[in-house]
Phi, psi and omega in degrees: 000133185246146183225146181240327184230159172233126180257129181250128174213154175259139173231147181199163182201172175280328182218161179201159176199121178240086192301138175277139192294336180271001177291164176218180183299341175289337179174100182272123181269156179238144168294149181277345175232154176297129173302151179303324181296328180288321179297320176299321177299320178297314180298320181294327178294315179299319187276339180099019177277125180282139184293337183256017178274112184210163171236160180270121181281186184295324181268021179065023177262158178273128176248108183279144182297332184285347179294345178300340183261008187296334182256015167297169180239147184220156164220148186229135174234108171294129180243043178207161175288135191279082180254144174226162180218135176278124182234165181241126175253150173264115180258112183265122176221183179299337180267006177118206182254127175239136176278124182251120179264129190217139173278133184239133173286140177256124180054048178299137178215126184228144166259129184240137173244133182228131174235122180271146170299147178301334177291349179247036183302317181296317175298318181297314180297318181291320178300313180299319178296318183286324178287328177296324181258010176059044180240148177209147181286315177248155176298149178248140187235154176270064174094323180230154186298335179287342193247090179294145188250137173257150181214154179215128177293138179242311185195167171229135179240150167290147177284100181240095186266155165231155175254120181260135176220182185290351181266329181252355186293328180294315179293324179297311185287350175298334185227345190246160179237147177240128183251158167083208187270157180231139169284116191268011183297326183248004184254127183270317182204167182219162163240126186249131184234142171243173181295331187269335186204159180231110182217141174288137188249147174288166177278350186241146180288136172248001183288166179291163181286351183249336177215109183263159183283143171285163180057045178219142186264137179241149191243128172241120180281330189239054181283123186286120181246347183206140175230124177235153181053026177069331186237355180262112184258146169246135185242158177217148172280132177223165171228163181200172174218162179243146177202148179295151183303331182277354177254173175237133183215137186199165171275125178262353178195148172230124174267111184271153176292162186302134178059028177248167178213164177216140180272135175238150181234142185280134177234007182168184179297106178063028178239134188220157175227158172256121183265138187257000000 
C-alpha cells in the first residue's frame, strides 16, 4: 500500500462521546480518543458517503461504501485534560422511557493526522478542498449527534517514512522526537518527556476515572481500527498521552520488541509520528 501525503487538522467540541462496544445502558463508557473507525466516519461525512450505502457481497454480507477508507492511516494527539462527566439521557422507545447513564468528554480537542492511500487520490483531493474551505456534505459529530464537531485545516506534509528498529533507534533518538499515538504491537515500552520534567511512564493509567493526568501515557488494548459488515470490528493495542496546547510532550525513546520494527513519518524538523 502506497501513501503520498499526511493531512493535519484540529477537531474540537464542547462535549464528546465515543462509546465502548462492551458498555451497556447501566453505564456507557467512552474512549478518551476517537476510534479510527469514528475518524473514517468523519471523513465519510465530509465527502458525502452515507452510512447505509452498501452492496451485498458474494457471501451475502453487506459491503459498505465507506469501507474503502479502512486502510487509511491516522495519528491522534489529545490537546486537553482528559475530563469526563457522567450524564443521564432519556431514551424514548415503544416500551417507554429509559434512563441511559453515559460518560461524556468535556471540551475535547484533538490534533489529527490522516494519510490516504494513493488509490484514493480523488477522495483525498476532495477532502482537502472541503476542509480547507470548512465545507461538509453531512454534519460531523464528536461521537454523538448532539455534539457538533468543529475542525480546522492545519497543514499537509509529504509522506516521508523511516523504519525504526533496535539497531538504529539509539542514533535516531539522539536528535528526534516522536509525537502522538502509537501502535503498540511492536513496542514494549516508552519514555515520555515534557518541557518541565522527564520521567519514564507506566503502560497503565493511574488517574481517576473522571480526570486523568496530563503528561501520562495511556494504553488501550481494544482500540477499534476497522469496521466491516457494519458490526464486525478489528482492534489493535495503542497508547497515547494528553498535554495542554501550550506545552511540548513527546516520546524520547521507544523500546521495541525483539526482532520488531516500527514505521515513523516526518511532520517537521526532527519531529515524527507513528501512523496507525
